[in-house]
C-alpha positions, 0 to 999 in steps of 0.5 A: 900746350903752347898757344899761338897768335894767328890772324885769320884772313878775311878775303879768300883772294889772300890765299889764292896765290899758290897751287896748294891753296888753289887745290884746296879751294877747288876741292871744296867748290867743285862737284866732288866728295868734298864740296860743301864740307867747309867754306874755303876761307873758313877751312884755310884759316883753320888749316893754317892756324892748326899748322901754327899750333903743330909747329909751336908744339912739335915737341909734344906730338901726343898733345898735338894729336889730342888737340886736333881730335878735340876740335869738334869737327865732324869725321869727314871734316877732320879727315879733310883737315888731317889730309892737308895738314899732314901735307903741310907738315911733310913739306915743312919738315922736309921729309925725305924718301925713307922717312928722314927729316930735317926737323925730326920733331915735326916729322914725329908729329906728322906720323901721329897725325898720319896714323889718325888720318889712316884710321879715319880713312879706314872708317869713312871709306872701308874696302868693299869685301865683295869687290875682288882685289885688283892685281897690282901691276907696276909695269904696263908691259905693252907700253914698255914693249912699244917704247923698246921698239922705238928705241934707237938701239933696238931699231939698230939691232932689228936692222942688223938682224934683217941683213 
């Protein structure tokens, strides 16, 4: 694998200049399932270092995946890292709807990482077999109905039918 030169930041304030990093900071500091998983500065340095390693080795997706799996992180820490790493790669590779990408090699690395992320997701957060599956409705029909009744064309038709 190609090595990278990454200089870790020493002050968390250096990272808090974009919504993405602020979201991570909040996830690690608020009373949620990720609070205490990492120190925010430690995690952001780890995330961006691994991102540089992925970019430097994007032609070797299996090596990248194996490298990430051997970082010595606990499963919940690895899950959290993969979650945000795949987001960074997604935006860097400019992955479009339907899976096309401006950077095919980086997109392939994204797919390898996403598979590992999904495995960990299933392992760490298994579906409760006793919980009945909730039906998935794509549409809120009451909201659609209310929208249609407020629609000018609908109101015009209603007025015409009243005549």
